[in-house]
N, C-alpha and C positions, 0 to 999 in steps of 0.2 A: 504494500500500500504506500510506502514511503517513496517508491520509485516514481510515481506519477502524481505529485501533489497538485498539479495544475489542472487535472481533468475535471474536478468538481467546479473550478472557477469558470471553465469554458461553458458549462451548462447554464450558468447564471448570467452570462453576458448577453445583452440584447443585440448589440453590434460592436464591432471592433474597428477602431480608427487606425489607419496606417498613415500618419501625418507626413512622413518623409516622402512617400510616393503620392500623396494626396488621394488615397483610396480609402474606401470604407467597405467592410465585409459584413453582410447580413446573413446570419445562419438561418436555415429553415429546413423544412421537410416537405416532400411531395407524397401524398398517400392516394391509394386507389384500392377498391374492393372489386374483385373479379369472381365470376363463377368458374370453378375448377372441378370438373367431373361431377362428383356428387355433393361437394361442399363449397364453401366460400373461401377465398384466399385474400389476405390483407397484404398489400405491398407498401412498404415505407422506404423511401429513398432520401438520402441527405442531399439537399440542394442549397448551395450558398450563392448569394448574389454579390458581385463585386461592383461597387459604384465609384465613380469619379467625384471628387470634391469640386471639379471644375464646373462653373456655371455657364449659362449661355452668354452672359456678359463677358466672362473671361475668354470665351471662344471668339466673340466679336472683336475684343481688343487684340487678341493674338493674330487674327486674320488682318486686321487693320494695320498693325505694326509690321506685318510681313509684306504687305503690298504697298503701303505708304501712298495712298491716294490713287492707285491704279484704277482704271475705269472698270475693271472686272471684279470690284469688291463684292457686289451682290452675288455674282456667280460663285465666287470662292466661298462666301458664307453659306450659300444654298448647298454646295457640295459638302460642306462640313456638317451642317445641321440636319438637313432633310434625311429622314430615315433613322435618326437617332431617337432613343427613348429619353424623355426629360421628366424627371420627378420633381414635384414641388413639395415643400414642407410647409405645413400650416402650424402656426404658433399659437 
């Protein structure tokens, strides 16, 4: 039991911040119940989400600083943002 003292702490953490890389890890589970021959089968998989701390405004600033007033700013922003998943936090 003394070999893994951190295991109990991992179960209590809602999310983990990795500030150096500007990432956040959200632990979670995916469950499903299926009919298997004559009985039911419960499947539970571990599924973690890795999120960037980068905001849409940060992306806009990065693109703007990279092109410095080039006429294709809107196209570059569209290529960076369209198709991405954006989460909002409510306080």
